[in-house]
mmCIF file of the C-alpha atoms, coordinates in Angstrom:
data_MODEL
# 
_entry.id   MODEL 
# 
loop_
_atom_site.group_PDB 
_atom_site.id 
_atom_site.type_symbol 
_atom_site.label_atom_id 
_atom_site.label_alt_id 
_atom_site.label_comp_id 
_atom_site.label_asym_id 
_atom_site.label_entity_id 
_atom_site.label_seq_id 
_atom_site.pdbx_PDB_ins_code 
_atom_site.Cartn_x 
_atom_site.Cartn_y 
_atom_site.Cartn_z 
_atom_site.occupancy 
_atom_site.B_iso_or_equiv 
_atom_site.pdbx_formal_charge 
_atom_site.auth_seq_id 
_atom_site.auth_comp_id 
_atom_site.auth_asym_id 
_atom_site.auth_atom_id 
_atom_site.pdbx_PDB_model_num 
ATOM 1   C CA . MET A 1 1   ? 0.000  0.000   0.000   1.00 0.00 ? 1   MET A CA 1 
ATOM 2   C CA . LYS A 1 2   ? 2.761  2.418   0.962   1.00 0.00 ? 2   LYS A CA 1 
ATOM 3   C CA . ARG A 1 3   ? 4.595  1.671   -2.262  1.00 0.00 ? 3   ARG A CA 1 
ATOM 4   C CA . ASN A 1 4   ? 1.488  2.364   -4.345  1.00 0.00 ? 4   ASN A CA 1 
ATOM 5   C CA . VAL A 1 5   ? 1.025  5.698   -2.604  1.00 0.00 ? 5   VAL A CA 1 
ATOM 6   C CA . VAL A 1 6   ? 4.625  6.640   -3.365  1.00 0.00 ? 6   VAL A CA 1 
ATOM 7   C CA . LEU A 1 7   ? 4.227  5.748   -7.037  1.00 0.00 ? 7   LEU A CA 1 
ATOM 8   C CA . LYS A 1 8   ? 0.980  7.720   -7.310  1.00 0.00 ? 8   LYS A CA 1 
ATOM 9   C CA . THR A 1 9   ? 2.625  10.723  -5.674  1.00 0.00 ? 9   THR A CA 1 
ATOM 10  C CA . LEU A 1 10  ? 5.564  10.451  -8.069  1.00 0.00 ? 10  LEU A CA 1 
ATOM 11  C CA . LEU A 1 11  ? 3.259  10.292  -11.058 1.00 0.00 ? 11  LEU A CA 1 
ATOM 12  C CA . ALA A 1 12  ? 1.264  13.285  -9.891  1.00 0.00 ? 12  ALA A CA 1 
ATOM 13  C CA . GLY A 1 13  ? 4.439  15.323  -9.516  1.00 0.00 ? 13  GLY A CA 1 
ATOM 14  C CA . LEU A 1 14  ? 5.733  14.300  -12.915 1.00 0.00 ? 14  LEU A CA 1 
ATOM 15  C CA . LEU A 1 15  ? 2.401  15.120  -14.521 1.00 0.00 ? 15  LEU A CA 1 
ATOM 16  C CA . GLY A 1 16  ? 2.759  18.614  -13.143 1.00 0.00 ? 16  GLY A CA 1 
ATOM 17  C CA . LEU A 1 17  ? 6.231  18.934  -14.620 1.00 0.00 ? 17  LEU A CA 1 
ATOM 18  C CA . GLY A 1 18  ? 5.097  17.571  -17.958 1.00 0.00 ? 18  GLY A CA 1 
ATOM 19  C CA . VAL A 1 19  ? 2.115  19.852  -18.310 1.00 0.00 ? 19  VAL A CA 1 
ATOM 20  C CA . ALA A 1 20  ? 4.250  22.898  -17.640 1.00 0.00 ? 20  ALA A CA 1 
ATOM 21  C CA . GLY A 1 21  ? 7.116  21.762  -19.868 1.00 0.00 ? 21  GLY A CA 1 
ATOM 22  C CA . VAL A 1 22  ? 6.056  22.732  -23.389 1.00 0.00 ? 22  VAL A CA 1 
ATOM 23  C CA . SER A 1 23  ? 3.496  25.184  -24.633 1.00 0.00 ? 23  SER A CA 1 
ATOM 24  C CA . GLN A 1 24  ? 2.426  25.373  -28.268 1.00 0.00 ? 24  GLN A CA 1 
ATOM 25  C CA . ALA A 1 25  ? -0.703 25.479  -30.374 1.00 0.00 ? 25  ALA A CA 1 
ATOM 26  C CA . GLY A 1 26  ? -2.326 22.154  -31.125 1.00 0.00 ? 26  GLY A CA 1 
ATOM 27  C CA . GLY A 1 27  ? -0.878 20.356  -34.116 1.00 0.00 ? 27  GLY A CA 1 
ATOM 28  C CA . ASP A 1 28  ? -2.602 19.482  -37.389 1.00 0.00 ? 28  ASP A CA 1 
ATOM 29  C CA . ALA A 1 29  ? -1.943 15.872  -38.420 1.00 0.00 ? 29  ALA A CA 1 
ATOM 30  C CA . THR A 1 30  ? -2.838 16.461  -42.093 1.00 0.00 ? 30  THR A CA 1 
ATOM 31  C CA . VAL A 1 31  ? -0.441 19.384  -42.407 1.00 0.00 ? 31  VAL A CA 1 
ATOM 32  C CA . GLY A 1 32  ? 2.113  17.490  -40.333 1.00 0.00 ? 32  GLY A CA 1 
ATOM 33  C CA . GLN A 1 33  ? 2.276  14.608  -42.802 1.00 0.00 ? 33  GLN A CA 1 
ATOM 34  C CA . ALA A 1 34  ? 3.753  16.886  -45.452 1.00 0.00 ? 34  ALA A CA 1 
ATOM 35  C CA . LYS A 1 35  ? 6.106  18.509  -42.959 1.00 0.00 ? 35  LYS A CA 1 
ATOM 36  C CA . ALA A 1 36  ? 7.343  15.069  -41.854 1.00 0.00 ? 36  ALA A CA 1 
ATOM 37  C CA . ALA A 1 37  ? 8.408  14.110  -45.391 1.00 0.00 ? 37  ALA A CA 1 
ATOM 38  C CA . ALA A 1 38  ? 12.089 14.585  -44.555 1.00 0.00 ? 38  ALA A CA 1 
ATOM 39  C CA . CYS A 1 39  ? 11.735 12.203  -41.591 1.00 0.00 ? 39  CYS A CA 1 
ATOM 40  C CA . THR A 1 40  ? 10.682 9.207   -43.666 1.00 0.00 ? 40  THR A CA 1 
ATOM 41  C CA . ALA A 1 41  ? 14.181 8.100   -44.671 1.00 0.00 ? 41  ALA A CA 1 
ATOM 42  C CA . CYS A 1 42  ? 14.992 7.125   -41.078 1.00 0.00 ? 42  CYS A CA 1 
ATOM 43  C CA . HIS A 1 43  ? 11.615 6.811   -39.360 1.00 0.00 ? 43  HIS A CA 1 
ATOM 44  C CA . GLY A 1 44  ? 9.456  5.437   -42.168 1.00 0.00 ? 44  GLY A CA 1 
ATOM 45  C CA . ALA A 1 45  ? 6.555  7.053   -43.994 1.00 0.00 ? 45  ALA A CA 1 
ATOM 46  C CA . ASP A 1 46  ? 4.128  6.324   -41.153 1.00 0.00 ? 46  ASP A CA 1 
ATOM 47  C CA . GLY A 1 47  ? 6.625  6.527   -38.308 1.00 0.00 ? 47  GLY A CA 1 
ATOM 48  C CA . ASN A 1 48  ? 7.443  2.817   -38.321 1.00 0.00 ? 48  ASN A CA 1 
ATOM 49  C CA . SER A 1 49  ? 11.202 2.706   -38.870 1.00 0.00 ? 49  SER A CA 1 
ATOM 50  C CA . PHE A 1 50  ? 12.797 -0.203  -40.692 1.00 0.00 ? 50  PHE A CA 1 
ATOM 51  C CA . THR A 1 51  ? 15.634 -0.757  -38.227 1.00 0.00 ? 51  THR A CA 1 
ATOM 52  C CA . PRO A 1 52  ? 16.221 -0.458  -34.453 1.00 0.00 ? 52  PRO A CA 1 
ATOM 53  C CA . MET A 1 53  ? 18.880 2.156   -35.230 1.00 0.00 ? 53  MET A CA 1 
ATOM 54  C CA . PHE A 1 54  ? 16.045 4.657   -35.491 1.00 0.00 ? 54  PHE A CA 1 
ATOM 55  C CA . PRO A 1 55  ? 13.119 4.828   -33.061 1.00 0.00 ? 55  PRO A CA 1 
ATOM 56  C CA . LYS A 1 56  ? 9.550  4.268   -34.131 1.00 0.00 ? 56  LYS A CA 1 
ATOM 57  C CA . LEU A 1 57  ? 7.524  7.468   -33.927 1.00 0.00 ? 57  LEU A CA 1 
ATOM 58  C CA . ALA A 1 58  ? 4.147  5.990   -34.850 1.00 0.00 ? 58  ALA A CA 1 
ATOM 59  C CA . GLY A 1 59  ? 1.699  6.438   -31.986 1.00 0.00 ? 59  GLY A CA 1 
ATOM 60  C CA . GLN A 1 60  ? 4.043  8.712   -30.088 1.00 0.00 ? 60  GLN A CA 1 
ATOM 61  C CA . GLY A 1 61  ? 2.418  11.616  -28.240 1.00 0.00 ? 61  GLY A CA 1 
ATOM 62  C CA . GLU A 1 62  ? 2.313  14.978  -30.000 1.00 0.00 ? 62  GLU A CA 1 
ATOM 63  C CA . LYS A 1 63  ? 3.646  16.838  -26.995 1.00 0.00 ? 63  LYS A CA 1 
ATOM 64  C CA . TYR A 1 64  ? 6.569  14.473  -26.513 1.00 0.00 ? 64  TYR A CA 1 
ATOM 65  C CA . ILE A 1 65  ? 7.667  14.691  -30.156 1.00 0.00 ? 65  ILE A CA 1 
ATOM 66  C CA . ALA A 1 66  ? 7.351  18.479  -30.204 1.00 0.00 ? 66  ALA A CA 1 
ATOM 67  C CA . LYS A 1 67  ? 9.430  18.688  -27.013 1.00 0.00 ? 67  LYS A CA 1 
ATOM 68  C CA . GLN A 1 68  ? 12.180 16.480  -28.459 1.00 0.00 ? 68  GLN A CA 1 
ATOM 69  C CA . LEU A 1 69  ? 12.314 18.483  -31.685 1.00 0.00 ? 69  LEU A CA 1 
ATOM 70  C CA . LYS A 1 70  ? 12.526 21.701  -29.712 1.00 0.00 ? 70  LYS A CA 1 
ATOM 71  C CA . ASP A 1 71  ? 15.364 20.268  -27.611 1.00 0.00 ? 71  ASP A CA 1 
ATOM 72  C CA . PHE A 1 72  ? 17.250 19.186  -30.746 1.00 0.00 ? 72  PHE A CA 1 
ATOM 73  C CA . GLN A 1 73  ? 16.839 22.706  -32.100 1.00 0.00 ? 73  GLN A CA 1 
ATOM 74  C CA . SER A 1 74  ? 18.028 24.439  -28.927 1.00 0.00 ? 74  SER A CA 1 
ATOM 75  C CA . GLY A 1 75  ? 20.889 22.003  -28.324 1.00 0.00 ? 75  GLY A CA 1 
ATOM 76  C CA . ALA A 1 76  ? 19.391 20.818  -25.028 1.00 0.00 ? 76  ALA A CA 1 
ATOM 77  C CA . ARG A 1 77  ? 19.403 17.394  -26.640 1.00 0.00 ? 77  ARG A CA 1 
ATOM 78  C CA . ASN A 1 78  ? 22.601 16.875  -28.598 1.00 0.00 ? 78  ASN A CA 1 
ATOM 79  C CA . ASN A 1 79  ? 22.320 14.783  -31.761 1.00 0.00 ? 79  ASN A CA 1 
ATOM 80  C CA . ALA A 1 80  ? 24.359 15.385  -34.907 1.00 0.00 ? 80  ALA A CA 1 
ATOM 81  C CA . VAL A 1 81  ? 21.777 13.718  -37.157 1.00 0.00 ? 81  VAL A CA 1 
ATOM 82  C CA . MET A 1 82  ? 18.713 15.496  -35.800 1.00 0.00 ? 82  MET A CA 1 
ATOM 83  C CA . ALA A 1 83  ? 20.166 18.988  -35.323 1.00 0.00 ? 83  ALA A CA 1 
ATOM 84  C CA . PRO A 1 84  ? 20.152 19.863  -39.058 1.00 0.00 ? 84  PRO A CA 1 
ATOM 85  C CA . MET A 1 85  ? 16.639 18.439  -39.463 1.00 0.00 ? 85  MET A CA 1 
ATOM 86  C CA . VAL A 1 86  ? 15.045 21.031  -37.171 1.00 0.00 ? 86  VAL A CA 1 
ATOM 87  C CA . ILE A 1 87  ? 16.749 24.151  -38.500 1.00 0.00 ? 87  ILE A CA 1 
ATOM 88  C CA . GLY A 1 88  ? 14.139 26.795  -39.283 1.00 0.00 ? 88  GLY A CA 1 
ATOM 89  C CA . LYS A 1 89  ? 11.219 24.837  -37.893 1.00 0.00 ? 89  LYS A CA 1 
ATOM 90  C CA . SER A 1 90  ? 8.657  26.784  -35.870 1.00 0.00 ? 90  SER A CA 1 
ATOM 91  C CA . GLU A 1 91  ? 6.886  25.486  -32.779 1.00 0.00 ? 91  GLU A CA 1 
ATOM 92  C CA . GLN A 1 92  ? 3.784  25.047  -34.924 1.00 0.00 ? 92  GLN A CA 1 
ATOM 93  C CA . ASP A 1 93  ? 5.772  22.928  -37.389 1.00 0.00 ? 93  ASP A CA 1 
ATOM 94  C CA . MET A 1 94  ? 6.923  20.718  -34.535 1.00 0.00 ? 94  MET A CA 1 
ATOM 95  C CA . ALA A 1 95  ? 3.395  20.400  -33.157 1.00 0.00 ? 95  ALA A CA 1 
ATOM 96  C CA . ASP A 1 96  ? 2.063  19.472  -36.606 1.00 0.00 ? 96  ASP A CA 1 
ATOM 97  C CA . ILE A 1 97  ? 4.733  16.788  -37.066 1.00 0.00 ? 97  ILE A CA 1 
ATOM 98  C CA . GLY A 1 98  ? 3.971  15.486  -33.591 1.00 0.00 ? 98  GLY A CA 1 
ATOM 99  C CA . ALA A 1 99  ? 0.239  15.385  -34.371 1.00 0.00 ? 99  ALA A CA 1 
ATOM 100 C CA . TYR A 1 100 ? 0.876  13.381  -37.537 1.00 0.00 ? 100 TYR A CA 1 
ATOM 101 C CA . TYR A 1 101 ? 2.902  10.705  -35.789 1.00 0.00 ? 101 TYR A CA 1 
ATOM 102 C CA . ALA A 1 102 ? 0.447  10.613  -32.905 1.00 0.00 ? 102 ALA A CA 1 
ATOM 103 C CA . SER A 1 103 ? -2.261 9.695   -35.434 1.00 0.00 ? 103 SER A CA 1 
ATOM 104 C CA . GLN A 1 104 ? -0.308 6.663   -36.675 1.00 0.00 ? 104 GLN A CA 1 
ATOM 105 C CA . THR A 1 105 ? -0.122 3.149   -35.214 1.00 0.00 ? 105 THR A CA 1 
ATOM 106 C CA . ALA A 1 106 ? 3.039  1.260   -34.319 1.00 0.00 ? 106 ALA A CA 1 
ATOM 107 C CA . THR A 1 107 ? 3.414  -2.079  -36.096 1.00 0.00 ? 107 THR A CA 1 
ATOM 108 C CA . PRO A 1 108 ? 4.412  -5.276  -34.221 1.00 0.00 ? 108 PRO A CA 1 
ATOM 109 C CA . VAL A 1 109 ? 8.071  -6.227  -33.866 1.00 0.00 ? 109 VAL A CA 1 
ATOM 110 C CA . PRO A 1 110 ? 9.709  -9.591  -32.990 1.00 0.00 ? 110 PRO A CA 1 
ATOM 111 C CA . VAL A 1 111 ? 10.147 -10.325 -29.269 1.00 0.00 ? 111 VAL A CA 1 
ATOM 112 C CA . LYS A 1 112 ? 11.837 -13.026 -27.210 1.00 0.00 ? 112 LYS A CA 1 
ATOM 113 C CA . THR A 1 113 ? 8.919  -14.728 -25.504 1.00 0.00 ? 113 THR A CA 1 
ATOM 114 C CA . GLU A 1 114 ? 11.163 -16.452 -22.941 1.00 0.00 ? 114 GLU A CA 1 
ATOM 115 C CA . LEU A 1 115 ? 11.797 -13.052 -21.349 1.00 0.00 ? 115 LEU A CA 1 
ATOM 116 C CA . THR A 1 116 ? 8.150  -12.013 -21.193 1.00 0.00 ? 116 THR A CA 1 
ATOM 117 C CA . ALA A 1 117 ? 7.462  -13.156 -17.620 1.00 0.00 ? 117 ALA A CA 1 
ATOM 118 C CA . LEU A 1 118 ? 10.343 -11.236 -16.048 1.00 0.00 ? 118 LEU A CA 1 
ATOM 119 C CA . GLY A 1 119 ? 9.719  -8.206  -18.247 1.00 0.00 ? 119 GLY A CA 1 
ATOM 120 C CA . LYS A 1 120 ? 6.047  -8.145  -17.313 1.00 0.00 ? 120 LYS A CA 1 
ATOM 121 C CA . LYS A 1 121 ? 6.862  -8.383  -13.612 1.00 0.00 ? 121 LYS A CA 1 
ATOM 122 C CA . LEU A 1 122 ? 9.330  -5.490  -13.723 1.00 0.00 ? 122 LEU A CA 1 
ATOM 123 C CA . TYR A 1 123 ? 7.223  -3.318  -16.012 1.00 0.00 ? 123 TYR A CA 1 
ATOM 124 C CA . ARG A 1 124 ? 4.033  -3.650  -14.004 1.00 0.00 ? 124 ARG A CA 1 
ATOM 125 C CA . GLY A 1 125 ? 5.343  -4.144  -10.493 1.00 0.00 ? 125 GLY A CA 1 
ATOM 126 C CA . GLY A 1 126 ? 8.964  -2.975  -10.438 1.00 0.00 ? 126 GLY A CA 1 
ATOM 127 C CA . SER A 1 127 ? 11.330 -4.526  -7.911  1.00 0.00 ? 127 SER A CA 1 
ATOM 128 C CA . LEU A 1 128 ? 11.066 -3.623  -4.247  1.00 0.00 ? 128 LEU A CA 1 
ATOM 129 C CA . GLU A 1 129 ? 14.338 -5.425  -3.563  1.00 0.00 ? 129 GLU A CA 1 
ATOM 130 C CA . LYS A 1 130 ? 16.278 -3.400  -6.122  1.00 0.00 ? 130 LYS A CA 1 
ATOM 131 C CA . GLY A 1 131 ? 14.337 -0.182  -5.653  1.00 0.00 ? 131 GLY A CA 1 
ATOM 132 C CA . ILE A 1 132 ? 13.069 -0.176  -9.242  1.00 0.00 ? 132 ILE A CA 1 
ATOM 133 C CA . ALA A 1 133 ? 9.751  1.636   -9.700  1.00 0.00 ? 133 ALA A CA 1 
ATOM 134 C CA . ALA A 1 134 ? 7.093  0.114   -11.953 1.00 0.00 ? 134 ALA A CA 1 
ATOM 135 C CA . CYS A 1 135 ? 7.207  1.484   -15.500 1.00 0.00 ? 135 CYS A CA 1 
ATOM 136 C CA . THR A 1 136 ? 3.413  1.755   -15.538 1.00 0.00 ? 136 THR A CA 1 
ATOM 137 C CA . ALA A 1 137 ? 3.593  4.787   -13.234 1.00 0.00 ? 137 ALA A CA 1 
ATOM 138 C CA . CYS A 1 138 ? 4.689  7.008   -16.129 1.00 0.00 ? 138 CYS A CA 1 
ATOM 139 C CA . HIS A 1 139 ? 4.224  4.946   -19.287 1.00 0.00 ? 139 HIS A CA 1 
ATOM 140 C CA . GLY A 1 140 ? 0.832  3.364   -18.594 1.00 0.00 ? 140 GLY A CA 1 
ATOM 141 C CA . PRO A 1 141 ? -0.300 -0.261  -18.299 1.00 0.00 ? 141 PRO A CA 1 
ATOM 142 C CA . LYS A 1 142 ? 0.043  -0.859  -22.047 1.00 0.00 ? 142 LYS A CA 1 
ATOM 143 C CA . ALA A 1 143 ? 3.074  1.424   -22.537 1.00 0.00 ? 143 ALA A CA 1 
ATOM 144 C CA . GLU A 1 144 ? 0.831  3.947   -24.275 1.00 0.00 ? 144 GLU A CA 1 
ATOM 145 C CA . GLY A 1 145 ? 2.455  6.824   -22.376 1.00 0.00 ? 145 GLY A CA 1 
ATOM 146 C CA . VAL A 1 146 ? 0.662  9.886   -21.012 1.00 0.00 ? 146 VAL A CA 1 
ATOM 147 C CA . ALA A 1 147 ? 0.275  12.180  -23.998 1.00 0.00 ? 147 ALA A CA 1 
ATOM 148 C CA . ALA A 1 148 ? -0.986 15.207  -22.054 1.00 0.00 ? 148 ALA A CA 1 
ATOM 149 C CA . ALA A 1 149 ? 2.033  15.132  -19.743 1.00 0.00 ? 149 ALA A CA 1 
ATOM 150 C CA . GLY A 1 150 ? 4.530  14.433  -22.520 1.00 0.00 ? 150 GLY A CA 1 
ATOM 151 C CA . PHE A 1 151 ? 5.468  10.996  -21.180 1.00 0.00 ? 151 PHE A CA 1 
ATOM 152 C CA . PRO A 1 152 ? 6.476  8.906   -24.211 1.00 0.00 ? 152 PRO A CA 1 
ATOM 153 C CA . SER A 1 153 ? 4.659  5.912   -25.594 1.00 0.00 ? 153 SER A CA 1 
ATOM 154 C CA . LEU A 1 154 ? 6.846  2.801   -25.712 1.00 0.00 ? 154 LEU A CA 1 
ATOM 155 C CA . GLN A 1 155 ? 4.251  0.581   -27.357 1.00 0.00 ? 155 GLN A CA 1 
ATOM 156 C CA . GLY A 1 156 ? 5.702  -1.559  -30.160 1.00 0.00 ? 156 GLY A CA 1 
ATOM 157 C CA . GLN A 1 157 ? 9.089  0.181   -29.969 1.00 0.00 ? 157 GLN A CA 1 
ATOM 158 C CA . TRP A 1 158 ? 12.115 -1.831  -31.136 1.00 0.00 ? 158 TRP A CA 1 
ATOM 159 C CA . SER A 1 159 ? 13.432 -3.820  -28.170 1.00 0.00 ? 159 SER A CA 1 
ATOM 160 C CA . ASP A 1 160 ? 17.030 -3.143  -29.201 1.00 0.00 ? 160 ASP A CA 1 
ATOM 161 C CA . TYR A 1 161 ? 16.342 0.596   -29.254 1.00 0.00 ? 161 TYR A CA 1 
ATOM 162 C CA . VAL A 1 162 ? 14.698 0.519   -25.824 1.00 0.00 ? 162 VAL A CA 1 
ATOM 163 C CA . SER A 1 163 ? 17.584 -1.540  -24.466 1.00 0.00 ? 163 SER A CA 1 
ATOM 164 C CA . THR A 1 164 ? 20.173 0.867   -25.867 1.00 0.00 ? 164 THR A CA 1 
ATOM 165 C CA . GLN A 1 165 ? 18.405 3.843   -24.293 1.00 0.00 ? 165 GLN A CA 1 
ATOM 166 C CA . LEU A 1 166 ? 18.079 2.131   -20.909 1.00 0.00 ? 166 LEU A CA 1 
ATOM 167 C CA . LYS A 1 167 ? 21.777 1.228   -20.904 1.00 0.00 ? 167 LYS A CA 1 
ATOM 168 C CA . ALA A 1 168 ? 22.662 4.815   -21.761 1.00 0.00 ? 168 ALA A CA 1 
ATOM 169 C CA . PHE A 1 169 ? 20.446 6.050   -18.925 1.00 0.00 ? 169 PHE A CA 1 
ATOM 170 C CA . ARG A 1 170 ? 22.083 3.480   -16.627 1.00 0.00 ? 170 ARG A CA 1 
ATOM 171 C CA . ALA A 1 171 ? 25.611 4.607   -17.489 1.00 0.00 ? 171 ALA A CA 1 
ATOM 172 C CA . ALA A 1 172 ? 24.701 8.257   -16.946 1.00 0.00 ? 172 ALA A CA 1 
ATOM 173 C CA . GLY A 1 173 ? 22.945 7.481   -13.680 1.00 0.00 ? 173 GLY A CA 1 
ATOM 174 C CA . ARG A 1 174 ? 25.868 5.555   -12.229 1.00 0.00 ? 174 ARG A CA 1 
ATOM 175 C CA . ASP A 1 175 ? 28.354 8.252   -13.218 1.00 0.00 ? 175 ASP A CA 1 
ATOM 176 C CA . ASP A 1 176 ? 26.131 11.209  -12.427 1.00 0.00 ? 176 ASP A CA 1 
ATOM 177 C CA . LYS A 1 177 ? 28.119 12.207  -9.348  1.00 0.00 ? 177 LYS A CA 1 
ATOM 178 C CA . ASP A 1 178 ? 30.969 13.049  -11.729 1.00 0.00 ? 178 ASP A CA 1 
ATOM 179 C CA . GLY A 1 179 ? 28.816 15.308  -13.827 1.00 0.00 ? 179 GLY A CA 1 
ATOM 180 C CA . ALA A 1 180 ? 27.632 12.846  -16.471 1.00 0.00 ? 180 ALA A CA 1 
ATOM 181 C CA . ARG A 1 181 ? 24.186 13.516  -17.875 1.00 0.00 ? 181 ARG A CA 1 
ATOM 182 C CA . ARG A 1 182 ? 21.701 11.929  -20.217 1.00 0.00 ? 182 ARG A CA 1 
ATOM 183 C CA . ASP A 1 183 ? 20.078 14.702  -22.219 1.00 0.00 ? 183 ASP A CA 1 
ATOM 184 C CA . ASN A 1 184 ? 16.958 12.698  -23.106 1.00 0.00 ? 184 ASN A CA 1 
ATOM 185 C CA . ASP A 1 185 ? 15.919 12.263  -19.471 1.00 0.00 ? 185 ASP A CA 1 
ATOM 186 C CA . GLY A 1 186 ? 14.188 15.556  -18.779 1.00 0.00 ? 186 GLY A CA 1 
ATOM 187 C CA . GLU A 1 187 ? 14.498 17.684  -15.700 1.00 0.00 ? 187 GLU A CA 1 
ATOM 188 C CA . ALA A 1 188 ? 13.446 15.041  -13.159 1.00 0.00 ? 188 ALA A CA 1 
ATOM 189 C CA . ARG A 1 189 ? 16.179 12.529  -14.123 1.00 0.00 ? 189 ARG A CA 1 
ATOM 190 C CA . ILE A 1 190 ? 13.815 9.669   -13.315 1.00 0.00 ? 190 ILE A CA 1 
ATOM 191 C CA . MET A 1 191 ? 15.117 7.305   -15.989 1.00 0.00 ? 191 MET A CA 1 
ATOM 192 C CA . ARG A 1 192 ? 18.736 7.641   -14.887 1.00 0.00 ? 192 ARG A CA 1 
ATOM 193 C CA . ASP A 1 193 ? 17.823 6.817   -11.302 1.00 0.00 ? 193 ASP A CA 1 
ATOM 194 C CA . ILE A 1 194 ? 15.763 3.767   -12.306 1.00 0.00 ? 194 ILE A CA 1 
ATOM 195 C CA . ALA A 1 195 ? 18.080 2.364   -14.984 1.00 0.00 ? 195 ALA A CA 1 
ATOM 196 C CA . ALA A 1 196 ? 21.104 2.640   -12.681 1.00 0.00 ? 196 ALA A CA 1 
ATOM 197 C CA . LYS A 1 197 ? 19.568 -0.168  -10.605 1.00 0.00 ? 197 LYS A CA 1 
ATOM 198 C CA . MET A 1 198 ? 18.821 -2.490  -13.530 1.00 0.00 ? 198 MET A CA 1 
ATOM 199 C CA . SER A 1 199 ? 20.938 -5.454  -14.647 1.00 0.00 ? 199 SER A CA 1 
ATOM 200 C CA . ASP A 1 200 ? 21.475 -6.385  -18.288 1.00 0.00 ? 200 ASP A CA 1 
ATOM 201 C CA . GLN A 1 201 ? 18.890 -9.133  -17.848 1.00 0.00 ? 201 GLN A CA 1 
ATOM 202 C CA . ASP A 1 202 ? 16.382 -6.697  -16.360 1.00 0.00 ? 202 ASP A CA 1 
ATOM 203 C CA . ILE A 1 203 ? 16.870 -4.330  -19.279 1.00 0.00 ? 203 ILE A CA 1 
ATOM 204 C CA . GLU A 1 204 ? 16.563 -7.026  -21.942 1.00 0.00 ? 204 GLU A CA 1 
ATOM 205 C CA . ALA A 1 205 ? 13.445 -8.465  -20.316 1.00 0.00 ? 205 ALA A CA 1 
ATOM 206 C CA . VAL A 1 206 ? 11.658 -5.125  -19.941 1.00 0.00 ? 206 VAL A CA 1 
ATOM 207 C CA . SER A 1 207 ? 12.637 -4.062  -23.468 1.00 0.00 ? 207 SER A CA 1 
ATOM 208 C CA . ASN A 1 208 ? 11.167 -7.240  -24.947 1.00 0.00 ? 208 ASN A CA 1 
ATOM 209 C CA . PHE A 1 209 ? 7.973  -6.985  -22.920 1.00 0.00 ? 209 PHE A CA 1 
ATOM 210 C CA . ILE A 1 210 ? 7.473  -3.380  -24.020 1.00 0.00 ? 210 ILE A CA 1 
ATOM 211 C CA . SER A 1 211 ? 8.000  -4.276  -27.676 1.00 0.00 ? 211 SER A CA 1 
ATOM 212 C CA . GLY A 1 212 ? 5.253  -6.878  -27.508 1.00 0.00 ? 212 GLY A CA 1 
ATOM 213 C CA . LEU A 1 213 ? 2.612  -4.563  -26.034 1.00 0.00 ? 213 LEU A CA 1 
ATOM 214 C CA . LYS A 1 214 ? -0.169 -3.335  -28.300 1.00 0.00 ? 214 LYS A CA 1 
# 
């Protein structure tokens, strides 16, 4: 009971941060499709990328995508590939692109079914022993995210991509006392704190479970 209260309190606080994080006009998915034309080479025409090298954007929340694009533009999120792609884009452009991808649906990807049980346990219940919070607190029971708060959808994302991100968060979290940072973690640094407590097996299991959610 106490643990559930803590998780609900955490989620409420993060929702507050998310709602205040980005402010722009609502996006137009129809207009956004044309504006997203340059994104198709890496992310696919409908946001379903062809390789785990590039994240799927289909079904991702409008607010989250707009926030990431804005961070690429400002340099808050450092990425040599994405930086040139956002030059000259307005906040409305970013909202429109976000709205387009939010209107799409992520396609299924292969998963390792032998890891499903452990991944499900960690995703939905966390680990009290390791101090790992349940992923559902921020990403929802089906990994659909919380669009209004800007918490990303993970539904149908490539397991290798999720795993790579978690390991990067883990490395930054363990070295954070020396000034390391993970610029995709937002102001609350939640992912660094959680991933720092996860083993390789934990990460692989959760990544596979997430990829299989619909």
